[in-house]
Structures are given as C-alpha cells and as structure tokens.
MARVEXNU-142802 format. One record per residue (C-alpha): residue number from 0; x, y, z. Coordinates in nm, 3 decimals, always signed. Layout:
BEGIN
   num        c1        c2        c3
   NUM         X         Y         Z
...
END
This chain:
BEGIN
   num        c1        c2        c3
     0    -0.198    -2.567    -2.836
     1    +0.173    -2.533    -2.907
     2    +0.249    -2.763    -2.615
     3    -0.003    -3.019    -2.740
     4    +0.147    -3.007    -3.090
     5    +0.496    -3.054    -2.946
     6    +0.377    -3.350    -2.737
     7    +0.213    -3.514    -3.041
     8    +0.537    -3.479    -3.236
     9    +0.713    -3.628    -2.934
    10    +0.487    -3.934    -2.947
    11    +0.574    -3.975    -3.316
    12    +0.940    -3.997    -3.212
    13    +0.887    -4.215    -2.903
    14    +0.669    -4.465    -3.090
    15    +0.928    -4.546    -3.356
    16    +1.028    -4.911    -3.337
    17    +1.380    -4.836    -3.217
    18    +1.283    -4.591    -2.942
    19    +0.990    -4.804    -2.830
    20    +1.227    -5.101    -2.799
    21    +1.481    -4.896    -2.603
    22    +1.205    -4.769    -2.374
    23    +1.086    -5.124    -2.311
    24    +1.443    -5.238    -2.245
    25    +1.489    -4.946    -2.004
    26    +1.181    -5.023    -1.794
    27    +1.271    -5.394    -1.780
    28    +1.629    -5.323    -1.677
    29    +1.513    -5.058    -1.432
    30    +1.262    -5.289    -1.265
    31    +1.524    -5.566    -1.240
    32    +1.775    -5.320    -1.093
    33    +1.518    -5.183    -0.849
    34    +1.435    -5.534    -0.730
    35    +1.799    -5.625    -0.661
    36    +1.885    -5.511    -0.305
    37    +2.142    -5.235    -0.276
    38    +2.134    -5.133    -0.643
    39    +1.950    -4.814    -0.730
    40    +1.879    -4.630    -1.055
    41    +2.189    -4.413    -1.021
    42    +2.420    -4.712    -1.021
    43    +2.233    -4.875    -1.310
    44    +2.249    -4.566    -1.531
    45    +2.617    -4.519    -1.444
    46    +2.686    -4.875    -1.559
    47    +2.498    -4.818    -1.885
    48    +2.675    -4.491    -1.971
    49    +2.981    -4.650    -2.135
    50    +2.771    -4.911    -2.317
    51    +2.547    -4.644    -2.470
    52    +2.820    -4.393    -2.562
    53    +2.767    -4.466    -2.934
    54    +2.385    -4.469    -2.918
    55    +2.161    -4.203    -3.066
    56    +2.111    -3.940    -2.792
    57    +1.729    -3.954    -2.802
    58    +1.715    -4.333    -2.781
    59    +1.971    -4.352    -2.500
    60    +1.797    -4.088    -2.290
    61    +1.461    -4.261    -2.343
    62    +1.618    -4.581    -2.212
    63    +1.770    -4.402    -1.911
    64    +1.431    -4.248    -1.826
    65    +1.283    -4.599    -1.838
    66    +1.556    -4.726    -1.607
    67    +1.487    -4.440    -1.364
    68    +1.112    -4.506    -1.354
    69    +1.148    -4.884    -1.354
    70    +1.390    -4.880    -1.062
    71    +1.148    -4.676    -0.852
    72    +0.878    -4.935    -0.932
    73    +1.104    -5.232    -0.866
    74    +1.228    -5.105    -0.531
    75    +0.887    -5.175    -0.379
    76    +0.920    -5.548    -0.455
    77    +1.238    -5.574    -0.248
    78    +1.090    -5.363    +0.031
    79    +0.772    -5.571    +0.051
    80    +0.911    -5.923    +0.008
    81    +1.257    -5.884    +0.161
    82    +1.217    -5.587    +0.397
    83    +1.533    -5.446    +0.235
    84    +1.468    -5.104    +0.079
    85    +1.677    -5.057    -0.233
    86    +1.680    -4.684    -0.160
    87    +1.602    -4.470    +0.144
    88    +1.281    -4.354    -0.028
    89    +1.145    -4.711    +0.000
    90    +1.185    -4.737    +0.378
    91    +0.828    -4.622    +0.444
    92    +0.698    -4.884    +0.199
    93    +0.896    -5.156    +0.377
    94    +0.740    -5.076    +0.715
    95    +0.387    -5.178    +0.615
    96    +0.455    -5.374    +0.296
    97    +0.667    -5.641    +0.460
    98    +0.412    -5.685    +0.738
    99    +0.142    -5.732    +0.472
   100    +0.362    -5.999    +0.310
   101    +0.407    -6.178    +0.643
   102    +0.029    -6.174    +0.682
   103    -0.016    -6.341    +0.342
   104    -0.110    -6.018    +0.162
   105    +0.202    -5.964    -0.049
   106    -0.013    -5.957    -0.366
   107    -0.234    -5.660    -0.266
   108    +0.076    -5.480    -0.132
   109    +0.255    -5.518    -0.467
   110    -0.063    -5.427    -0.656
   111    -0.133    -5.105    -0.467
   112    +0.233    -5.014    -0.508
   113    +0.227    -5.069    -0.885
   114    -0.107    -4.897    -0.948
   115    -0.022    -4.608    -0.714
   116    +0.308    -4.561    -0.894
   117    +0.124    -4.554    -1.227
   118    -0.130    -4.297    -1.104
   119    +0.139    -4.075    -0.951
   120    +0.368    -4.109    -1.251
   121    +0.094    -4.021    -1.499
   122    -0.023    -3.714    -1.305
   123    +0.340    -3.607    -1.261
   124    +0.411    -3.635    -1.634
   125    +0.100    -3.427    -1.713
   126    +0.228    -3.160    -1.472
   127    +0.571    -3.180    -1.638
   128    +0.411    -3.133    -1.981
   129    +0.213    -2.829    -1.868
   130    +0.475    -2.662    -1.648
   131    +0.791    -2.718    -1.853
   132    +0.709    -2.456    -2.123
   133    +0.613    -2.203    -1.854
   134    +0.941    -2.250    -1.666
   135    +1.136    -2.236    -1.992
   136    +0.969    -1.905    -2.089
   137    +1.106    -1.755    -1.768
   138    +1.447    -1.924    -1.785
   139    +1.504    -1.819    -2.147
   140    +1.552    -1.464    -2.017
   141    +1.855    -1.571    -1.814
   142    +2.194    -1.417    -1.892
   143    +2.541    -1.521    -1.771
   144    +2.483    -1.371    -1.423
   145    +2.154    -1.560    -1.378
   146    +2.304    -1.886    -1.502
   147    +2.594    -1.848    -1.260
   148    +2.349    -1.788    -0.974
   149    +2.148    -2.097    -1.071
   150    +2.463    -2.309    -1.074
   151    +2.567    -2.176    -0.733
   152    +2.216    -2.269    -0.612
   153    +2.273    -2.622    -0.745
   154    +2.614    -2.636    -0.573
   155    +2.484    -2.520    -0.236
   156    +2.164    -2.722    -0.224
   157    +2.300    -3.054    -0.339
   158    +2.610    -3.029    -0.119
   159    +2.444    -2.878    +0.189
   160    +2.123    -3.083    +0.191
   161    +2.235    -3.425    +0.064
   162    +2.399    -3.640    +0.329
   163    +2.430    -3.580    +0.701
   164    +2.703    -3.314    +0.703
   165    +2.732    -2.985    +0.519
   166    +3.110    -2.991    +0.553
   167    +3.136    -3.333    +0.391
   168    +2.900    -3.224    +0.115
   169    +3.108    -2.912    +0.043
   170    +3.431    -3.117    +0.044
   171    +3.273    -3.354    -0.209
   172    +3.165    -3.055    -0.420
   173    +3.513    -2.900    -0.416
   174    +3.662    -3.235    -0.521
   175    +3.424    -3.241    -0.819
   176    +3.504    -2.881    -0.919
   177    +3.876    -2.959    -0.901
   178    +3.836    -3.267    -1.122
   179    +3.621    -3.068    -1.366
   180    +3.891    -2.801    -1.404
   181    +4.162    -3.053    -1.500
   182    +4.276    -3.002    -1.859
   183    +4.299    -2.702    -2.090
   184    +4.130    -2.378    -1.985
   185    +3.874    -2.306    -2.258
   186    +3.948    -1.932    -2.262
   187    +4.322    -1.903    -2.204
   188    +4.427    -2.237    -2.355
   189    +4.656    -2.304    -2.058
   190    +4.679    -2.654    -1.906
   191    +4.555    -2.675    -1.546
   192    +4.618    -2.946    -1.283
   193    +4.752    -3.193    -1.542
   194    +5.084    -3.255    -1.358
   195    +5.252    -3.305    -1.693
   196    +5.048    -3.617    -1.776
   197    +4.950    -3.605    -2.146
   198    +4.632    -3.812    -2.093
   199    +4.496    -3.538    -1.865
   200    +4.530    -3.254    -2.118
   201    +4.176    -3.319    -2.245
   202    +4.044    -3.357    -1.890
   203    +3.891    -3.660    -1.719
   204    +3.587    -3.812    -1.888
   205    +3.282    -3.753    -1.669
   206    +3.157    -4.104    -1.754
   207    +3.472    -4.256    -1.601
   208    +3.415    -4.055    -1.283
   209    +3.045    -4.145    -1.264
   210    +3.107    -4.518    -1.318
   211    +3.396    -4.515    -1.072
   212    +3.204    -4.344    -0.794
   213    +2.861    -4.500    -0.841
   214    +2.942    -4.848    -0.976
   215    +3.291    -4.949    -0.862
   216    +3.285    -4.760    -0.531
   217    +2.932    -4.877    -0.450
   218    +3.007    -5.240    -0.542
   219    +3.319    -5.241    -0.322
   220    +3.120    -5.093    -0.034
   221    +2.831    -5.339    -0.068
   222    +3.068    -5.634    -0.094
   223    +3.253    -5.519    +0.217
   224    +2.963    -5.428    +0.444
   225    +2.618    -5.522    +0.312
   226    +2.716    -5.880    +0.229
   227    +2.712    -5.956    +0.601
   228    +2.335    -5.906    +0.618
   229    +2.121    -6.217    +0.579
   230    +1.808    -6.217    +0.364
   231    +1.465    -6.337    +0.471
   232    +1.254    -6.358    +0.155
   233    +0.877    -6.371    +0.210
   234    +0.685    -6.615    -0.011
   235    +0.399    -6.500    -0.231
   236    +0.073    -6.619    -0.077
   237    -0.291    -6.569    -0.171
   238    -0.429    -6.359    -0.455
   239    -0.224    -6.088    -0.622
   240    -0.533    -5.876    -0.693
   241    -0.673    -5.606    -0.469
   242    -1.016    -5.646    -0.311
   243    -1.289    -5.382    -0.331
   244    -1.195    -5.271    +0.020
   245    -0.829    -5.242    -0.080
   246    -0.923    -5.015    -0.371
   247    -1.138    -4.802    -0.143
   248    -0.853    -4.759    +0.106
   249    -0.587    -4.691    -0.160
   250    -0.715    -4.433    -0.407
   251    -0.709    -4.133    -0.175
   252    -0.353    -4.210    -0.050
   253    -0.242    -4.235    -0.416
   254    -0.366    -3.881    -0.484
   255    -0.233    -3.738    -0.157
   256    +0.105    -3.901    -0.216
   257    +0.121    -3.752    -0.565
   258    +0.038    -3.406    -0.430
   259    +0.327    -3.436    -0.185
   260    +0.582    -3.605    -0.411
   261    +0.587    -3.379    -0.718
   262    +0.663    -3.044    -0.549
   263    +0.917    -3.198    -0.309
   264    +1.085    -3.375    -0.600
   265    +1.119    -3.041    -0.780
   266    +1.284    -2.872    -0.482
   267    +1.666    -2.856    -0.490
   268    +1.782    -3.164    -0.300
   269    +1.421    -3.225    -0.191
   270    +1.441    -3.587    -0.302
   271    +1.188    -3.859    -0.237
   272    +1.264    -3.931    +0.129
   273    +1.077    -3.635    +0.282
   274    +0.749    -3.677    +0.087
   275    +0.740    -4.056    +0.143
   276    +0.771    -4.020    +0.519
   277    +0.530    -3.726    +0.521
   278    +0.284    -3.935    +0.323
   279    +0.319    -4.223    +0.569
   280    +0.259    -3.990    +0.866
   281    -0.044    -3.826    +0.700
   282    -0.201    -4.160    +0.607
   283    -0.154    -4.286    +0.962
   284    -0.325    -3.975    +1.095
   285    -0.615    -3.981    +0.847
   286    -0.673    -4.357    +0.841
   287    -0.994    -4.506    +0.981
   288    -0.781    -4.805    +1.085
   289    -0.482    -4.651    +1.271
   290    -0.446    -4.969    +1.477
   291    -0.330    -5.152    +1.163
   292    -0.025    -4.931    +1.113
   293    +0.285    -5.126    +1.202
   294    +0.094    -5.448    +1.136
   295    +0.031    -5.415    +0.761
   296    -0.189    -5.116    +0.667
   297    -0.235    -5.087    +0.292
   298    -0.252    -4.705    +0.312
   299    +0.108    -4.711    +0.441
   300    +0.215    -4.868    +0.111
   301    -0.014    -4.680    -0.129
   302    +0.070    -4.324    -0.018
   303    +0.450    -4.346    +0.011
   304    +0.485    -4.533    -0.320
   305    +0.282    -4.267    -0.501
   306    +0.491    -3.993    -0.339
   307    +0.809    -4.178    -0.435
   308    +0.724    -4.194    -0.806
   309    +0.577    -3.844    -0.826
   310    +0.903    -3.705    -0.687
   311    +1.090    -3.862    -0.981
   312    +0.887    -3.655    -1.226
   313    +0.947    -3.343    -1.018
   314    +1.323    -3.395    -1.031
   315    +1.314    -3.455    -1.408
   316    +1.114    -3.131    -1.451
   317    +1.388    -2.928    -1.284
   318    +1.662    -3.108    -1.475
   319    +1.503    -3.051    -1.817
   320    +1.389    -2.692    -1.765
   321    +1.670    -2.538    -1.555
   322    +1.949    -2.796    -1.578
   323    +1.935    -2.840    -1.199
   324    +2.010    -3.195    -1.075
   325    +1.801    -3.198    -0.757
   326    +1.867    -3.563    -0.663
   327    +2.147    -3.820    -0.682
   328    +1.998    -4.001    -0.982
   329    +1.928    -3.671    -1.158
   330    +2.300    -3.597    -1.127
   331    +2.377    -3.920    -1.314
   332    +2.116    -3.839    -1.579
   333    +2.294    -3.503    -1.616
   334    +2.610    -3.703    -1.694
   335    +2.415    -3.884    -1.966
   336    +2.320    -3.551    -2.126
   337    +2.680    -3.432    -2.102
   338    +2.798    -3.752    -2.271
   339    +2.615    -3.636    -2.586
   340    +2.731    -3.276    -2.562
   341    +2.391    -3.158    -2.436
   342    +2.326    -2.917    -2.150
   343    +1.977    -2.947    -1.994
   344    +1.799    -2.615    -1.953
   345    +1.580    -2.372    -2.147
   346    +1.810    -2.375    -2.452
   347    +1.760    -2.750    -2.478
   348    +1.390    -2.688    -2.555
   349    +1.489    -2.442    -2.827
   350    +1.783    -2.628    -2.982
   351    +1.667    -2.991    -2.938
   352    +1.286    -2.985    -2.916
   353    +1.246    -3.328    -3.080
   354    +1.472    -3.487    -2.817
   355    +1.296    -3.320    -2.523
   356    +0.940    -3.391    -2.635
   357    +1.032    -3.742    -2.749
   358    +1.170    -3.803    -2.400
   359    +0.857    -3.664    -2.230
   360    +0.627    -3.871    -2.456
   361    +0.833    -4.183    -2.381
   362    +0.763    -4.132    -2.011
   363    +0.388    -4.163    -2.075
   364    +0.452    -4.485    -2.268
   365    +0.699    -4.621    -2.014
   366    +0.455    -4.565    -1.731
   367    +0.192    -4.775    -1.909
   368    +0.448    -5.047    -1.991
   369    +0.549    -5.068    -1.627
   370    +0.191    -5.117    -1.512
   371    +0.136    -5.388    -1.774
   372    +0.462    -5.571    -1.700
   373    +0.511    -5.526    -1.328
   374    +0.244    -5.752    -1.179
   375    +0.237    -6.036    -1.439
   376    +0.616    -6.071    -1.418
   377    +0.637    -6.053    -1.039
   378    +0.742    -6.420    -1.026
   379    +1.050    -6.341    -1.236
   380    +1.136    -6.039    -1.024
   381    +1.116    -6.255    -0.711
   382    +1.362    -6.504    -0.862
   383    +1.613    -6.223    -0.913
   384    +1.624    -6.184    -0.535
   385    +1.786    -6.529    -0.515
   386    +2.098    -6.424    -0.710
   387    +2.400    -6.464    -0.477
   388    +2.533    -6.124    -0.382
   389    +2.902    -6.203    -0.457
   390    +2.805    -6.282    -0.818
   391    +2.611    -5.957    -0.833
   392    +2.902    -5.744    -0.717
   393    +3.148    -5.926    -0.944
   394    +2.914    -5.867    -1.240
   395    +2.898    -5.494    -1.163
   396    +3.279    -5.468    -1.162
   397    +3.311    -5.666    -1.486
   398    +3.054    -5.453    -1.670
   399    +3.209    -5.132    -1.533
   400    +3.556    -5.239    -1.651
   401    +3.452    -5.353    -1.998
   402    +3.229    -5.051    -2.054
   403    +3.490    -4.798    -1.947
   404    +3.766    -4.956    -2.157
   405    +3.533    -4.959    -2.457
   406    +3.495    -4.578    -2.454
   407    +3.848    -4.504    -2.584
   408    +4.028    -4.840    -2.552
   409    +4.278    -4.670    -2.321
   410    +4.440    -4.840    -2.021
   411    +4.469    -4.500    -1.849
   412    +4.089    -4.480    -1.825
   413    +4.087    -4.812    -1.638
   414    +4.355    -4.686    -1.400
   415    +4.147    -4.375    -1.332
   416    +3.832    -4.586    -1.298
   417    +3.969    -4.792    -1.011
   418    +4.146    -4.501    -0.842
   419    +3.816    -4.311    -0.846
   420    +3.635    -4.631    -0.738
   421    +3.856    -4.660    -0.429
   422    +3.794    -4.292    -0.355
   423    +3.421    -4.361    -0.394
   424    +3.446    -4.653    -0.152
   425    +3.603    -4.435    +0.117
   426    +3.353    -4.156    +0.050
   427    +3.071    -4.407    +0.105
   428    +3.246    -4.552    +0.409
   429    +3.290    -4.214    +0.579
   430    +2.953    -4.074    +0.470
   431    +3.068    -3.826    +0.204
   432    +2.786    -3.785    -0.052
   433    +2.905    -3.859    -0.406
   434    +2.641    -3.661    -0.598
   435    +2.807    -3.322    -0.524
   436    +3.127    -3.452    -0.685
   437    +2.945    -3.525    -1.010
   438    +2.757    -3.194    -1.004
   439    +3.075    -3.001    -0.928
   440    +3.262    -3.172    -1.211
   441    +2.992    -3.096    -1.471
   442    +2.873    -2.753    -1.360
   443    +3.204    -2.621    -1.222
   444    +3.357    -2.530    -1.561
   445    +3.020    -2.393    -1.682
   446    +2.988    -2.178    -1.368
   447    +3.339    -2.046    -1.426
   448    +3.255    -1.954    -1.787
   449    +2.935    -1.772    -1.690
   450    +3.112    -1.589    -1.405
   451    +3.376    -1.465    -1.647
   452    +3.115    -1.360    -1.903
   453    +2.905    -1.177    -1.643
   454    +3.207    -0.988    -1.512
   455    +3.316    -0.910    -1.867
   456    +2.972    -0.758    -1.939
   457    +2.979    -0.555    -1.615
   458    +3.350    -0.463    -1.658
   459    +3.445    -0.634    -1.336
   460    +3.158    -0.497    -1.127
   461    +3.029    -0.770    -0.891
   462    +2.712    -0.573    -0.820
   463    +2.566    -0.727    -1.137
   464    +2.475    -1.029    -0.923
   465    +2.250    -0.826    -0.690
   466    +2.111    -0.556    -0.919
   467    +1.937    -0.795    -1.159
   468    +1.599    -0.905    -1.012
   469    +1.615    -1.273    -1.115
   470    +1.975    -1.305    -1.003
   471    +1.906    -1.134    -0.670
   472    +1.604    -1.362    -0.610
   473    +1.813    -1.673    -0.673
   474    +2.085    -1.548    -0.436
   475    +1.818    -1.481    -0.172
   476    +1.701    -1.841    -0.210
   477    +2.062    -1.956    -0.164
   478    +2.089    -1.759    +0.160
   479    +1.757    -1.905    +0.276
   480    +1.878    -2.258    +0.199
   481    +2.191    -2.196    +0.405
   482    +2.031    -2.039    +0.711
   483    +1.688    -2.209    +0.725
   484    +1.794    -2.559    +0.845
   485    +2.019    -2.443    +1.134
   486    +1.764    -2.177    +1.229
   487    +1.488    -2.439    +1.239
   488    +1.706    -2.670    +1.453
   489    +1.778    -2.382    +1.691
   490    +1.407    -2.301    +1.725
   491    +1.324    -2.669    +1.785
   492    +1.599    -2.697    +2.050
   493    +1.456    -2.396    +2.235
   494    +1.100    -2.531    +2.257
   495    +1.157    -2.780    +2.545
   496    +1.333    -2.507    +2.742
   497    +1.034    -2.274    +2.701
   498    +0.795    -2.544    +2.817
   499    +1.001    -2.605    +3.132
   500    +0.977    -2.236    +3.215
END
C-alpha cells in the first residue's frame, strides 16, 4: 500500500502542466533522435545537459526519461524504412522489418514495433514499481564497504563487458577515474593533477566531458566515416494497421521479448543487444512460419522490439535503486543526476521521494504518449530521414558549443570540450568504449571516499571487504564477471576438439 500511495503522489507531480509538457517534449525529441540514423539517446541527452542545467531537477529528469524511451521507439523507424539501425539493439529489427517494408508491409512492421514497445514498456514499469522498494530495502543496509564493492562492480562490468576488448575498456575507465580526481581532494584539501591551471582547481565539469565524448566526438566520427554510406529509404505502402493475423502472430512475441529484455537490461552491462538477438532466435525457432524469416516475418520485429524496450526499464531500475549505470545511456542519465547534485541509489528514495516517484509515474504517461503519437506522426518521422547528414552533424556541433559555453560562460570550457571531443573521436575510431570514462569520472571520487571511510572504520584492516556478507557476495559476483566469459570461451573452443576425438 505504501508503494501505491507513493506512486499516486508521483502521478500528482508528473501530471502538473509543466512536467507533463516536459515529458511530451522529451518523447517527441527522443522519437526524432531515434529516427535520425547514427544518433542514439545517449548523444541526445548529452546535448540537452547544458541546455537544462538551470531546469528544475524533476522536470529535467522527466524529459530525459522521455528522450530515452522515445529514442528506443524511434530507432525502429530507421531500421524498418532505411535498414540503418540507430543502435546495435535495433539490428534484429532491421533484419525482418526492412524486408517487410520492401514487400509493401512497412505499416504493419511499424505498428507491431510501436505496440510491442508499449506492451513491454508498461510491463517493465510495473516491475520497476514493484521491485524498486524491495531492492532499496536491501540496499539501505549498505555501509561504506558495501558501497565501495558496488562501485567496483560497476567499474568492472561496464569496462570489461562493454566493447570488444577488456583492455580498452579498462584504459577508458582509468582515464575517467583520472579526470574525476582532478581538482581539490575533498578530505585533505590538496590540489591534484591541476598542473597549476587555476580553472582546474574545481575539477572538470562532468557535463563538459559527457558532451565532448558523446556529442562532439560522435559527430566528428559520423562525419568522417558514416557519411560515406548511401541511404535507400523505403516508401510507405499499403495500410499502416495490423491485420487480425498480424495481431495473432505478434502478441506472444511481445510477451516473450518482455520476459527476456527486463532481466537482461538489469544485469550490469547486460544491455539490449543480447535479449534482442535471443528474442529473434527464439521467435525463429517457435514460429509456425520459419520459412518467412529473412524475407519479412512479423515475429522477427515484434519480439526484438519488445525486448529492446523492456531492457530500458531494467537498466533504469538498477540506476535508480543501486546507482549502477548498466548501459551506455544509463551512464549519461547518471551524469544528469550528478548535474543536480543527486546520487542515484537507495538514499535517493529516502531523501528525494517526490522526484523518484514523479519520474516513475512520468514513465507510465510517456509510454502512453508514445503509442498515441508514434503511428499518426510516422509521416513526419519519415521526412526527418531526408535531412542531409552534413547539416545534421553541423547542428550537433553548434548546439554542443552553445550549450557548453552557456554553463559558465567560460572560454576554457570550450577548449576542454573540443580537446575531449577529439579524444572521443579517436576512442570511437580505435574501438575504445566511452561509457567507462563517464562512469569512472563520476564514481571514481565516490569510490575513493567510501574506501577511505571503510578503512577508517576498520582501522586499516582490508578484511572488512570479505567478512561482511553483502560485501563478500558482491566481490564474488565481480570475480564471476571476470572469469566467466573467458572460461565460457575456453569451454566452447574445446568442444570441436572433443567431437573429433
């Protein structure tokens, strides 16, 4: 009953005229961003961070949640009509969706994508509402040692599992921790890594780093490499509505995709890629029409799109309850919280309950708004695909520059922005994941503080990290995360040899 009362109070906050307007703006911007090829929710939120620095925290976070959800919706339009997935999680949708569009069935493909996303999003938000208080009740018992272990778990998972190389991920993480430690030490008051530059005494603004890596670096990379790819936009043909047979073939994949997406989205660095491809494989195996796969099977759109959107809710659950950014976009949302001096986690539910429950309630509303707006406005979304890419990249750089300068009106921030942007370009070019840099910058100083506090409590005894049950369990999970992937690869590599024998 307490959860229901909190949710009702959250709806009272989310349904105020200002927050409702910001939520609507967020889902519209998110859908537009998701439709545009090469631009994902992480880049969009990074661009909006400077512009919303003076917003009310609740309203800004409601808008960012709308952008996140809207972008996951909008990515299906690009995948289906252009065969260009905006994110890797939309690849499975593109396989069957674009073939449906070529066969004159773009409408049903877009419809099953939108409705499946709504179903998955709604079920995911219900699970978030029910599970969040339970997770918080456990996490509220955490002390400095447990918090340090959780942050190490975030470091290891997001650096070791995102990207194609553990070494590159750990290098990116160390870069972020180094940047996060620039400035005055909070305990000793000594300046660290400032090189005598006065502007660095207060540290580097995390918003500048996020915009530089995700907006400037990404725009430079897309302009350099992705602009060489030609577009082949499929025209909308036939009815946009689903037939009775389409409904019959879609509803089970929606539910199965949701069941896969939410738990994988909640796993550290689980992301949306694994559940979308798993969903596609399962639907191909269970389908009564396996011969249609590869030629435009509607199940191959319905299942992966549901898994994609359910994973978003899973990642938000972990971010709100434990402060763990388990995906790239969640790392940027973490920056948004930091911008307002907020740290996601169990204390957020205690200290800012109106913000948390207002945000959760806005997700219910945003999900409905997306369903209402997505299909009727599909003609407008299609026209966005005709924007010349050079204008798109130039616009990103202009907005990034103006927004960053507007934070403190300081030329030094612009210098840092473009230095970091060039670093981001080379990280993208040489396949260094950028999310660990952001996570390291935000959580690095917090991990240092909790490490010091834990050792102060134990009088320098490091055994505190293995004698406490919760802490020891988290460290065991860390070890499992480190050894499980190489062990699995070793076992898989040995199987052909055993068969030959």
